[in-house]
Each structure stands twice: as C-alpha cells, then as structure tokens.
C-alpha positions in Angstrom: -10.7 -10.6 -29.0 -12.1 -12.2 -26.0 -15.1 -10.8 -24.7 -14.9 -9.5 -21.1 -16.7 -11.6 -18.5 -19.9 -10.1 -17.0 -19.5 -9.4 -13.3 -22.4 -10.2 -11.2 -23.3 -9.8 -7.5 -25.5 -12.6 -5.8 -27.2 -10.2 -3.1 -29.6 -13.0 -2.4 -26.6 -15.1 -1.0 -26.6 -12.8 2.0 -30.3 -13.0 2.6 -30.4 -16.7 2.4 -27.6 -17.1 4.7 -29.2 -16.1 8.0 -32.0 -18.9 7.4 -29.3 -21.4 6.5 -27.5 -20.6 9.8 -30.6 -21.0 11.8 -31.3 -24.3 10.0 -27.8 -25.4 10.6 -26.7 -24.0 13.9 -23.9 -26.7 14.1 -21.8 -24.4 11.7 -21.3 -22.3 15.0 -19.0 -24.9 16.3 -15.6 -24.0 15.3 -16.3 -20.2 15.2 -17.3 -20.4 18.8 -14.4 -22.3 19.8 -12.1 -19.9 18.1 -13.9 -17.1 19.9 -13.4 -18.9 23.3 -9.7 -19.3 22.7 -9.3 -15.5 21.5 -11.2 -14.5 24.9 -8.9 -16.8 26.9 -5.8 -15.6 25.2 -6.7 -12.0 25.9 -7.0 -12.9 29.6 -3.8 -14.7 30.2 -1.5 -13.4 27.2 -0.7 -10.2 29.5 0.7 -12.6 32.1 3.5 -13.5 29.8 4.0 -10.4 27.9 3.7 -7.7 30.5 6.8 -8.5 32.3 8.5 -8.2 29.1 7.0 -4.9 28.1 4.5 -6.2 25.9 7.1 -8.4 23.7 5.6 -11.3 22.2 1.8 -10.0 22.2 1.9 -9.8 18.4 2.9 -13.4 18.3 -0.4 -14.3 20.5 -2.4 -12.3 18.2 -1.1 -13.9 15.0 -1.7 -17.4 16.5 -5.3 -16.2 17.6 -6.0 -15.0 14.0 -4.6 -18.1 12.4 -7.1 -20.1 14.6 -9.9 -17.9 13.4 -8.9 -18.5 10.0 -8.8 -22.3 10.2 -12.3 -22.1 12.1 -13.6 -20.2 9.3 -12.2 -22.9 6.8 -14.2 -25.4 8.4 -17.4 -23.2 8.5 -16.9 -22.3 4.9 -16.7 -26.0 4.1 -20.1 -26.9 5.8 -21.5 -23.8 4.2 -20.5 -25.0 0.9 -22.1 -28.5 1.6 -25.3 -27.1 2.7 -25.9 -24.7 -0.2 -24.7 -27.7 -2.8 -27.0 -29.9 -1.2 -24.3 -32.3 -0.1 -24.0 -33.8 3.5 -24.6 -30.9 5.9 -23.6 -32.1 9.5 -20.5 -30.5 11.1 -19.0 -34.1 11.3 -18.6 -34.2 7.4 -17.3 -30.7 7.3 -14.8 -31.5 10.0 -13.7 -34.7 8.3 -13.1 -32.8 5.0 -11.4 -29.9 6.8 -9.2 -32.4 8.7 -7.7 -33.8 5.3 -7.2 -30.3 4.2 -6.0 -29.2 7.4 -2.4 -28.5 6.2 -3.3 -26.6 3.2 -5.7 -24.5 5.1 -3.1 -23.8 8.0 -0.4 -22.9 5.5 -2.8 -20.8 3.6 -3.9 -19.1 6.8 0.1 -18.4 7.8 0.6 -17.1 4.1 -2.4 -14.8 4.5 -1.0 -13.2 7.8 2.6 -13.2 6.3 1.5 -11.1 3.2 -0.7 -8.9 5.2 2.2 -8.3 7.8 4.5 -7.6 4.8 2.1 -4.9 3.6 1.9 -3.2 6.8 5.6 -3.3 7.3 6.5 -1.7 4.0 3.6 0.6 4.5 5.0 1.7 7.8 8.4 2.7 6.0 6.5 5.0 3.4 4.1 6.6 6.1 0.8 5.7 8.0 -1.4 6.5 5.2 0.4 4.3 2.7 0.5 1.6 5.5 -3.1 1.4 5.8 -3.8 1.4 1.9 -1.1 -1.3 1.4 -3.1 -3.5 4.3 -6.3 -2.8 2.6 -5.0 -3.9 -0.9 -3.6 -7.0 0.8 -6.5 -7.8 2.8 -8.8 -7.3 -0.3 -6.9 -9.6 -2.9 -6.4 -12.3 -0.1 -10.0 -12.2 0.9 -11.0 -15.7 -0.8 -7.6 -17.4 0.5 -9.4 -19.5 3.0 -12.2 -20.5 0.6 -9.8 -21.3 -2.0 -7.9 -23.7 0.5 -11.1 -25.1 1.9 -13.4 -25.4 -0.9 -11.0 -25.7 -3.8 -8.4 -27.7 -2.0 -5.6 -25.4 -3.0 -2.7 -25.5 -0.5 -0.8 -22.6 0.7 0.6 -20.4 -2.1 -1.7 -21.8 -4.6 -4.6 -20.6 -2.4 -3.4 -17.2 -2.3 -2.9 -17.1 -6.1 -6.3 -18.6 -6.5 -7.7 -15.7 -4.3 -6.0 -13.2 -6.7 -7.4 -14.7 -9.5 -11.0 -15.0 -8.0 -10.8 -11.2 -7.0 -9.5 -10.1 -10.7 -12.4 -12.0 -12.1 -15.2 -10.4 -10.1 -14.1 -7.3 -8.2 -17.5 -5.9 -7.7 -18.6 -9.2 -5.9 -15.6 -9.2 -3.8 -16.0 -5.3 -2.7 -19.6 -6.1 -1.6 -18.3 -9.1 0.5 -15.5 -7.1 1.8 -17.7 -4.3 2.9 -20.2 -6.6 4.6 -17.5 -8.6 6.4 -16.1 -5.4 7.7 -19.2 -3.9 8.8 -20.1 -7.2 10.5 -16.8 -8.2 11.9 -15.3 -4.9 13.1 -18.5 -2.7 14.0 -21.1 -4.9 15.0 -19.1 -6.6 17.9 -18.0 -3.0 18.9 -21.5 -1.9 19.0 -22.7 -4.9 21.0 -19.7 -4.1 23.5 -21.1 -0.5 23.8 -24.7 -1.8 24.5 -23.6 -3.8 27.4 -20.7 -1.7 28.8 -21.3 -0.8 32.4 -24.3 -3.1 32.7 -22.4 -6.4 33.2 -19.3 -7.8 34.8 -15.9 -7.8 32.9 -16.3 -11.5 31.7 -19.6 -10.9 30.2 -18.5 -7.9 28.6 -15.7 -9.7 26.8 -18.0 -12.5 26.1 -20.7 -10.6 24.3 -18.2 -9.4 21.4 -16.8 -13.0 21.2 -20.2 -14.5 20.6 -20.9 -11.9 18.1 -17.8 -12.6 16.4 -18.6 -16.4 16.3 -22.1 -15.7 14.7 -20.6 -13.3 12.2 -18.0 -15.7 11.2 -20.5 -18.6 10.7 -23.0 -16.2 8.7 -20.4 -14.7 6.3 -19.4 -18.6 5.6 -22.3 -18.6 3.3 -21.6 -15.7 1.1 -17.8 -16.5 1.1 -18.7 -19.8 0.0 -21.1 -19.1 -2.8 -19.0 -16.2 -3.9 -15.8 -18.3 -4.5 -18.0 -21.2 -5.7 -19.6 -18.9 -8.3 -16.2 -17.2 -9.6 -13.7 -20.1 -9.4 -15.9 -23.0 -10.5 -17.8 -21.3 -13.2 -15.7 -18.2 -14.5 -12.3 -19.5 -14.6 
C-alpha cells in the first residue's frame, strides 16, 4: 500500500512575498493595467448596458475577469522566476507569457465557464447550494492559472492540473484561498470605506483598484510557490 503524502504549508512564502514585491515592483505592471481597465469598464459599461436594462453587463464583467486572470498569469511567471533565481525582469516574464498566451487565456475562459456552471446549477437548487457550489468550484480551480502560466498546461489540462494539485495538498490550498479572499475581497472594501466621503468619485474608485493590483502582485508569490511545490515535487 502506498504511503499517503505528507501535506505541508509554507507559511514563510507569505512573509517572503512582501519584500520580494518591494524589490521587484515591475511585477505590478500587468495587475495595474488590469485594474485600470476594470475601473474604465465600470465607468463606461453603463453607457452601453443601461439603455438595455443592464443586459450585457455580465459579459463586460466576464471580460474584465479574464483580463485579471491573464495579468495574474504574467505576475505568477515573474514571481516564479524570482523565487527560482532566474531572470527576474518584467520583459522576461512577458516574453514567456506571450508564448503561453493562448493556453493562459483558454484556461482563464475555462475557469470562468466552470464557475458559471456551478453558479447556474446551484441557482436551480437554491441560493445556499449555489454559494456552496461556487465556493467548491473556486477552490478546486484555484491553481488553474499557475498550472497554465508555470506548468505550461493549456486550457482543460490546466484545469485538471489544478484539481490534481488541490487534491495533493488541500491544506496548503485552503490557506491560499483564505489569504486570497481576505486580501482580494475585504482589503479593497476596507480601503474604500477609509476614503469614502473624503475624496472625489474618481479617487474613490481608484483606491480599491490600486489595492487590487497590489494584492494580485503579492499573492502571485505564494500561488507560484504553492503550485511549484505541489506540482513539481509531489506528483
């Protein structure tokens, strides 16, 4: 009988991420671009969707999410290069991402599609079931972009690679998910609350966008190290 693999959580990866981000601020380039696009779309999409009663707003939201996921893929590549001691510049990460762009984009689309299916099926069974299915989908797909960006797995292979990685070390992925949700969801909202009523509308939208970009660049390091550890050492 095969011995079960020992699960481990590299908490130090989260501590190393901040100084690494400060030493290599160019990793913010693509997350910042994605955040700016998100802010511009939120400003302008209503012009197209309001006359239609909001029809099409979901399409704009999906496009923005795919842009975020691709930007995250570039950041993960650069974070992986930094942590492995390879070429650490943005140009090198972008060149690698450009060659893998098709796979990363298809993985991002597949990620969005499966989450949507989970939400849709759940909505047919009740709100609570919908939320649970959505969380389950997000959890098992959490390493899809690293699988495409670092592992070079295209589309469906990146999705199955994420499933295998999560099953190999669910504890590490639970910690990763909790940290990501705390930083991606709650931190920008808290930043928005702090500046609400003190700045104009543009700045009020800009602050959470900047926080999102910083969070995306920061979590690229633990995402990269978690996938690297599970996929290349445990499979």
